[in-house]
N, C-alpha and C positions, 0 to 999 in steps of 0.2 A: 287697510286697517290689517288686521295679521289673524286667522285665522287657531285660536291656539288647540279647538278640538279639533279639526281635521289634520293639523302635526302629532296631536298625539294620536290618532289612529294612523296615522304610517307608519311615529314609530315603535306601535304596537305588532303593526303588521311584517315589519323586516328584522323584528327582536328573534324571534325563532330561527329564520335565516343566519342570524352572525353567529347562534348560539349553535348553532349543525356546521358550520364554519370550524369556529371552534376549536369542539368537539373532533373534527375531523382532523385539524393542525393539531392535536396533542396526541390525538393516536397516533400520527406519522410522526410525533417525536421521540415519543416511548418508543416508539418498537425503530424508529431508526439511529435510538440511543445505544439500544442490544440487541443490535442487529449479527454484531461482528462474534461480539459474545454467547450471542443464541448459536450460531454457526460453529462455534468453533467446540463448543459441549458438547457437538454431536459427531464432530468428528470419530476419525480411527482410530490415529494416531495423536488424542489430546491426551491421552494417558501418561504416553511414552514422555511427549514434550514434558510434561509437567515431572513424571517421574527424572525426567536430565535437568532438571535446576533450571530450564529456560526462562519459564514465567513468573517473577515472582511478586507479578497482580495484575491484575486485571485491566491495566492502561496500557501493560505492555502486551497483554494479548490484544485491544484493537488496534494495535499502532500498526503490527506486521499483519493482524486478517488484511488492511485497508490497503495494506501493501500488494496482496496476493490479490484480493478483490480488485482492483484497479487494473492490476494487467487480468485478469477472468474478463473482467467484462470490453475493458476497449480494447485488449489485444488477441484476445483467448476466443469469445465468443460472440463477435464480427469477421472472425474468418481472417485477420489480417497475419497470421504465423503457420495457418493454413489448418488442414483437416484434423483432428483428434491429437492437436499439438501440445496439448500436457502429453501425451505418449511419444515425445519424439525426443530424439538422443541425439540433441546437434546443438539444443539450444543449452547456452550457459544463463545465470545467475550469477552478478558481481552486484554483493552489497558493502560499501564500506560505508564503512563508524558502526558496524553490527551489535557495538558494545561489548560488555565484558566476557559474553555466550555470545553463540552464533543464535539467536533468538527467530531472527527477519531468515536469515538461511534457510535454520532447520527446517522452516516452515514448509517453505519452497521446498527443497527437498522431499519435505512426508508426500506431499501434495502432487507433485510432476516426475518424469522422468528427467528433470534436466541435471544436468550437472549444476552445482553450486559453490561459491568463493568466496566467502564471509572474510572480511580482511575490519581488520580494528589494530589500533597502537597500546589497548588495554587486555586483548585479549586473553583467555586464561586456555593454558596449553592444558590442555587433558581430549581422551575420547570421547567425541561425541555420540557415538556408537551413531549415529546416522550415516545411510550410502549414500557416494556422488557429493557429498559435502565436506570440503576444506577449508578449514578453518586459519587464518594468519594473524599471527601478531605480528602487527606494521603497521603503516602508513597505509593506501592506497596510491600515492607517487612512489612509493620502493617498488612495490610489486610487478613482475614479471606481466606483460600484457595477456589480456585476459581474449581470445581468439574460438569462435567457432560460429555456425551458420547464421545461426543471430544470437546478439548480448545483451541481456535484457537490466541496468543499472539501477537496482532498490536500493535508495536512498530515504532511509527512513530519520529523521531528525539524525542523519549526520551532519559530522563535523570540518568532512570534506568539503571542497568547494567540487561541482558538479565540473566543470570546465576539465580540472585536473583526474576525475575519477573517468570520467569520457576517454580520455586518452589513454587508459587504460583495456578498452574495448575494443574490436578490432574482428570485427565480422561483414557479410553482404549487409544483414538488417541489425540494426541497433536502436536501441528502445533505451527510455530511461523514465521512471518514475519516482516523483520527488515529494518528500513530506520534508517542508527544511522547517526549520525551529531559529537558533542563532547566528547561522549562517546561511543569507537566502541564497535561493538561485540566482548562477551568473551563466547560464546556458541561454541562448541566441538561437536556440532550435526551435523549427516547428510546431506547433503547441495543437497535440489531437485534443485529450482536455483537460480544464481545469475547474474546479471545484471544493464545495468546503464536504467533509466526508461530517457525518454529524455524531457516524459513529462511534471517533476516535475521543476516547476520555480522553484527552487535550484541547488547551485552548489554540496547539499548534496542529489546525486539523486542516489547515489545505492543500488541495491534493493535485500536482500536474500531470500530466502524462504529452513527456517529450517525443518523435522520430527523428532521426539524423536527417539534414541534409541529403546528404551522402546513400540512401537506402536505397536499391536498387530494385 
C-alpha cells in the first residue's frame, strides 16, 4: 500500500532544492544573456565604434563580441598564441562576410595590436578611422592571400564558405572562429571547442573554434 503521507513529506523536502536550482539557473541565464553587452559598454573603444556607425543594434554587438570572446578564451587565455598575444604584431585577422561595415574587424583592431582585413561584397567604401584595419569591397574568394605568422579567420554569420576562406589564409598557425547561419560550416579541421553562446542575441549562436591540421 502506498504511503501518501511519506510521499508528501519527501516532496516537501526536495522542493527547496528544486527552487534553489531554478534560481541559480535563472541567474546564470540572465548573466549569460547580457555578458557581451555588459562588457561592450565598459570598453574604452565602444564610444568610437558607435560613433562610426558600425553597430546599428545590440544584436550585432553581441555577435562581434562573441567572436572576440572565443578568440580570447580559447586562443589567448590558454596560451596557444603565446604570451601577451593581444600585443603581438605578427597576427592577422581575416573577417569574411563582415557586412556593409567592418564591425567585427574594427572591434578586433581596437582591442588588439593585430592587423585586420574585413571583406564583404557589400562593404561601404569610406574611411573607418581605425588603425591596422583594411576594409575590402569584394568576395573573399577574390582577394589576395593574407599571410602572417598567425592568421585567425573570424566568420560571423558569413555567407562565404569556410573552405574558400581558409584558402586565403597562409601562416605558420591558422585558426578559425565560426558562427554560422545560412551557410553551414564545411571545414574538416580539428575542433578546439564548440558551444552555444547564450550571450549572442540570435538563434544562430553556435560557436566553433578550429585549428589547421597543418599548424606547426
